[in-house]
Chimera marker file (.cmm) of the C-alpha trace (Angstrom):
<marker_set name="trace">
<marker id="1" x="-42.035" y="155.807" z="199.609" r="1" g="1" b="0" radius="0.5"/>
<marker id="2" x="-39.255" y="157.692" z="197.815" r="1" g="1" b="0" radius="0.5"/>
<marker id="3" x="-36.799" y="159.933" z="199.613" r="1" g="1" b="0" radius="0.5"/>
<marker id="4" x="-36.757" y="163.566" z="198.660" r="1" g="1" b="0" radius="0.5"/>
<marker id="5" x="-33.282" y="164.820" z="197.801" r="1" g="1" b="0" radius="0.5"/>
<marker id="6" x="-32.201" y="167.947" z="199.543" r="1" g="1" b="0" radius="0.5"/>
<marker id="7" x="-30.692" y="170.551" z="197.224" r="1" g="1" b="0" radius="0.5"/>
<marker id="8" x="-26.919" y="170.775" z="197.314" r="1" g="1" b="0" radius="0.5"/>
<marker id="9" x="-25.300" y="173.879" z="198.693" r="1" g="1" b="0" radius="0.5"/>
<marker id="10" x="-23.761" y="176.044" z="195.962" r="1" g="1" b="0" radius="0.5"/>
<marker id="11" x="-19.977" y="175.933" z="195.863" r="1" g="1" b="0" radius="0.5"/>
<marker id="12" x="-18.157" y="179.030" z="196.977" r="1" g="1" b="0" radius="0.5"/>
<marker id="13" x="-16.567" y="180.938" z="194.133" r="1" g="1" b="0" radius="0.5"/>
<marker id="14" x="-12.785" y="181.002" z="194.071" r="1" g="1" b="0" radius="0.5"/>
<marker id="15" x="-11.236" y="184.452" z="194.293" r="1" g="1" b="0" radius="0.5"/>
<marker id="16" x="-10.317" y="185.910" z="190.917" r="1" g="1" b="0" radius="0.5"/>
<marker id="17" x="-6.618" y="185.904" z="190.112" r="1" g="1" b="0" radius="0.5"/>
<marker id="18" x="-5.534" y="189.386" z="189.187" r="1" g="1" b="0" radius="0.5"/>
<marker id="19" x="-2.320" y="190.747" z="187.762" r="1" g="1" b="0" radius="0.5"/>
<marker id="20" x="-2.570" y="193.874" z="189.891" r="1" g="1" b="0" radius="0.5"/>
<marker id="21" x="-0.641" y="194.046" z="193.123" r="1" g="1" b="0" radius="0.5"/>
<marker id="22" x="-0.075" y="196.409" z="195.967" r="1" g="1" b="0" radius="0.5"/>
<marker id="23" x="2.478" y="199.142" z="195.285" r="1" g="1" b="0" radius="0.5"/>
<marker id="24" x="5.866" y="198.686" z="196.903" r="1" g="1" b="0" radius="0.5"/>
<marker id="25" x="5.511" y="194.909" z="197.048" r="1" g="1" b="0" radius="0.5"/>
<marker id="26" x="7.845" y="192.634" z="195.109" r="1" g="1" b="0" radius="0.5"/>
<marker id="27" x="6.192" y="190.488" z="192.489" r="1" g="1" b="0" radius="0.5"/>
<marker id="28" x="6.132" y="186.803" z="193.340" r="1" g="1" b="0" radius="0.5"/>
<marker id="29" x="7.076" y="184.124" z="190.838" r="1" g="1" b="0" radius="0.5"/>
<marker id="30" x="3.415" y="183.127" z="190.544" r="1" g="1" b="0" radius="0.5"/>
<marker id="31" x="2.342" y="186.716" z="189.842" r="1" g="1" b="0" radius="0.5"/>
<marker id="32" x="5.105" y="187.145" z="187.285" r="1" g="1" b="0" radius="0.5"/>
<marker id="33" x="4.078" y="183.928" z="185.519" r="1" g="1" b="0" radius="0.5"/>
<marker id="34" x="0.428" y="185.012" z="185.513" r="1" g="1" b="0" radius="0.5"/>
<marker id="35" x="1.302" y="188.448" z="184.136" r="1" g="1" b="0" radius="0.5"/>
<marker id="36" x="3.471" y="186.939" z="181.381" r="1" g="1" b="0" radius="0.5"/>
<marker id="37" x="0.733" y="184.463" z="180.457" r="1" g="1" b="0" radius="0.5"/>
<marker id="38" x="-1.834" y="187.272" z="180.225" r="1" g="1" b="0" radius="0.5"/>
<marker id="39" x="0.540" y="189.386" z="178.104" r="1" g="1" b="0" radius="0.5"/>
<marker id="40" x="1.072" y="186.500" z="175.666" r="1" g="1" b="0" radius="0.5"/>
<marker id="41" x="-2.682" y="185.931" z="175.472" r="1" g="1" b="0" radius="0.5"/>
<marker id="42" x="-3.354" y="189.565" z="174.666" r="1" g="1" b="0" radius="0.5"/>
<marker id="43" x="-0.646" y="189.722" z="171.995" r="1" g="1" b="0" radius="0.5"/>
<marker id="44" x="-2.064" y="186.553" z="170.411" r="1" g="1" b="0" radius="0.5"/>
<marker id="45" x="-5.551" y="188.127" z="170.313" r="1" g="1" b="0" radius="0.5"/>
<marker id="46" x="-4.166" y="191.330" z="168.799" r="1" g="1" b="0" radius="0.5"/>
<marker id="47" x="-2.192" y="189.418" z="166.141" r="1" g="1" b="0" radius="0.5"/>
<marker id="48" x="-5.250" y="187.393" z="165.193" r="1" g="1" b="0" radius="0.5"/>
<marker id="49" x="-7.447" y="190.495" z="164.968" r="1" g="1" b="0" radius="0.5"/>
<marker id="50" x="-4.862" y="192.230" z="162.776" r="1" g="1" b="0" radius="0.5"/>
<marker id="51" x="-4.832" y="189.176" z="160.507" r="1" g="1" b="0" radius="0.5"/>
<marker id="52" x="-8.601" y="189.360" z="160.072" r="1" g="1" b="0" radius="0.5"/>
<marker id="53" x="-8.395" y="193.080" z="159.295" r="1" g="1" b="0" radius="0.5"/>
<marker id="54" x="-5.701" y="192.421" z="156.677" r="1" g="1" b="0" radius="0.5"/>
<marker id="55" x="-7.825" y="189.723" z="155.017" r="1" g="1" b="0" radius="0.5"/>
<marker id="56" x="-10.857" y="192.017" z="154.920" r="1" g="1" b="0" radius="0.5"/>
<marker id="57" x="-8.845" y="194.885" z="153.433" r="1" g="1" b="0" radius="0.5"/>
<marker id="58" x="-7.371" y="192.632" z="150.731" r="1" g="1" b="0" radius="0.5"/>
<marker id="59" x="-10.824" y="191.283" z="149.883" r="1" g="1" b="0" radius="0.5"/>
<marker id="60" x="-12.347" y="194.756" z="149.651" r="1" g="1" b="0" radius="0.5"/>
<marker id="61" x="-9.523" y="196.068" z="147.484" r="1" g="1" b="0" radius="0.5"/>
<marker id="62" x="-9.834" y="193.040" z="145.174" r="1" g="1" b="0" radius="0.5"/>
<marker id="63" x="-13.590" y="193.599" z="144.825" r="1" g="1" b="0" radius="0.5"/>
<marker id="64" x="-13.072" y="197.294" z="144.068" r="1" g="1" b="0" radius="0.5"/>
<marker id="65" x="-10.402" y="196.470" z="141.462" r="1" g="1" b="0" radius="0.5"/>
<marker id="66" x="-12.763" y="194.063" z="139.694" r="1" g="1" b="0" radius="0.5"/>
<marker id="67" x="-15.590" y="196.616" z="139.862" r="1" g="1" b="0" radius="0.5"/>
<marker id="68" x="-13.353" y="199.380" z="138.441" r="1" g="1" b="0" radius="0.5"/>
<marker id="69" x="-12.189" y="197.136" z="135.574" r="1" g="1" b="0" radius="0.5"/>
<marker id="70" x="-15.807" y="196.400" z="134.622" r="1" g="1" b="0" radius="0.5"/>
<marker id="71" x="-16.620" y="200.126" z="134.564" r="1" g="1" b="0" radius="0.5"/>
<marker id="72" x="-13.732" y="200.919" z="132.169" r="1" g="1" b="0" radius="0.5"/>
<link id1="1" id2="2" r="1" g="1" b="0" radius="0.2"/>
<link id1="2" id2="3" r="1" g="1" b="0" radius="0.2"/>
<link id1="3" id2="4" r="1" g="1" b="0" radius="0.2"/>
<link id1="4" id2="5" r="1" g="1" b="0" radius="0.2"/>
<link id1="5" id2="6" r="1" g="1" b="0" radius="0.2"/>
<link id1="6" id2="7" r="1" g="1" b="0" radius="0.2"/>
<link id1="7" id2="8" r="1" g="1" b="0" radius="0.2"/>
<link id1="8" id2="9" r="1" g="1" b="0" radius="0.2"/>
<link id1="9" id2="10" r="1" g="1" b="0" radius="0.2"/>
<link id1="10" id2="11" r="1" g="1" b="0" radius="0.2"/>
<link id1="11" id2="12" r="1" g="1" b="0" radius="0.2"/>
<link id1="12" id2="13" r="1" g="1" b="0" radius="0.2"/>
<link id1="13" id2="14" r="1" g="1" b="0" radius="0.2"/>
<link id1="14" id2="15" r="1" g="1" b="0" radius="0.2"/>
<link id1="15" id2="16" r="1" g="1" b="0" radius="0.2"/>
<link id1="16" id2="17" r="1" g="1" b="0" radius="0.2"/>
<link id1="17" id2="18" r="1" g="1" b="0" radius="0.2"/>
<link id1="18" id2="19" r="1" g="1" b="0" radius="0.2"/>
<link id1="19" id2="20" r="1" g="1" b="0" radius="0.2"/>
<link id1="20" id2="21" r="1" g="1" b="0" radius="0.2"/>
<link id1="21" id2="22" r="1" g="1" b="0" radius="0.2"/>
<link id1="22" id2="23" r="1" g="1" b="0" radius="0.2"/>
<link id1="23" id2="24" r="1" g="1" b="0" radius="0.2"/>
<link id1="24" id2="25" r="1" g="1" b="0" radius="0.2"/>
<link id1="25" id2="26" r="1" g="1" b="0" radius="0.2"/>
<link id1="26" id2="27" r="1" g="1" b="0" radius="0.2"/>
<link id1="27" id2="28" r="1" g="1" b="0" radius="0.2"/>
<link id1="28" id2="29" r="1" g="1" b="0" radius="0.2"/>
<link id1="29" id2="30" r="1" g="1" b="0" radius="0.2"/>
<link id1="30" id2="31" r="1" g="1" b="0" radius="0.2"/>
<link id1="31" id2="32" r="1" g="1" b="0" radius="0.2"/>
<link id1="32" id2="33" r="1" g="1" b="0" radius="0.2"/>
<link id1="33" id2="34" r="1" g="1" b="0" radius="0.2"/>
<link id1="34" id2="35" r="1" g="1" b="0" radius="0.2"/>
<link id1="35" id2="36" r="1" g="1" b="0" radius="0.2"/>
<link id1="36" id2="37" r="1" g="1" b="0" radius="0.2"/>
<link id1="37" id2="38" r="1" g="1" b="0" radius="0.2"/>
<link id1="38" id2="39" r="1" g="1" b="0" radius="0.2"/>
<link id1="39" id2="40" r="1" g="1" b="0" radius="0.2"/>
<link id1="40" id2="41" r="1" g="1" b="0" radius="0.2"/>
<link id1="41" id2="42" r="1" g="1" b="0" radius="0.2"/>
<link id1="42" id2="43" r="1" g="1" b="0" radius="0.2"/>
<link id1="43" id2="44" r="1" g="1" b="0" radius="0.2"/>
<link id1="44" id2="45" r="1" g="1" b="0" radius="0.2"/>
<link id1="45" id2="46" r="1" g="1" b="0" radius="0.2"/>
<link id1="46" id2="47" r="1" g="1" b="0" radius="0.2"/>
<link id1="47" id2="48" r="1" g="1" b="0" radius="0.2"/>
<link id1="48" id2="49" r="1" g="1" b="0" radius="0.2"/>
<link id1="49" id2="50" r="1" g="1" b="0" radius="0.2"/>
<link id1="50" id2="51" r="1" g="1" b="0" radius="0.2"/>
<link id1="51" id2="52" r="1" g="1" b="0" radius="0.2"/>
<link id1="52" id2="53" r="1" g="1" b="0" radius="0.2"/>
<link id1="53" id2="54" r="1" g="1" b="0" radius="0.2"/>
<link id1="54" id2="55" r="1" g="1" b="0" radius="0.2"/>
<link id1="55" id2="56" r="1" g="1" b="0" radius="0.2"/>
<link id1="56" id2="57" r="1" g="1" b="0" radius="0.2"/>
<link id1="57" id2="58" r="1" g="1" b="0" radius="0.2"/>
<link id1="58" id2="59" r="1" g="1" b="0" radius="0.2"/>
<link id1="59" id2="60" r="1" g="1" b="0" radius="0.2"/>
<link id1="60" id2="61" r="1" g="1" b="0" radius="0.2"/>
<link id1="61" id2="62" r="1" g="1" b="0" radius="0.2"/>
<link id1="62" id2="63" r="1" g="1" b="0" radius="0.2"/>
<link id1="63" id2="64" r="1" g="1" b="0" radius="0.2"/>
<link id1="64" id2="65" r="1" g="1" b="0" radius="0.2"/>
<link id1="65" id2="66" r="1" g="1" b="0" radius="0.2"/>
<link id1="66" id2="67" r="1" g="1" b="0" radius="0.2"/>
<link id1="67" id2="68" r="1" g="1" b="0" radius="0.2"/>
<link id1="68" id2="69" r="1" g="1" b="0" radius="0.2"/>
<link id1="69" id2="70" r="1" g="1" b="0" radius="0.2"/>
<link id1="70" id2="71" r="1" g="1" b="0" radius="0.2"/>
<link id1="71" id2="72" r="1" g="1" b="0" radius="0.2"/>
</marker_set>
């Protein structure tokens, strides 16, 4: 006879780390590090998005230039 396995209990979710804090409270080193890390992440995302936009604009302008030269 085989033993039936009992289902495992789901693990409790860890509390989400936020960069927001209570007003009037000094920022701890951990909070400061977390905030700086998040700021760097966001600036990296913005830089990458701007790069994609620049590539798309260059491609579109090149296509329009070729199209205009064919029309002439």
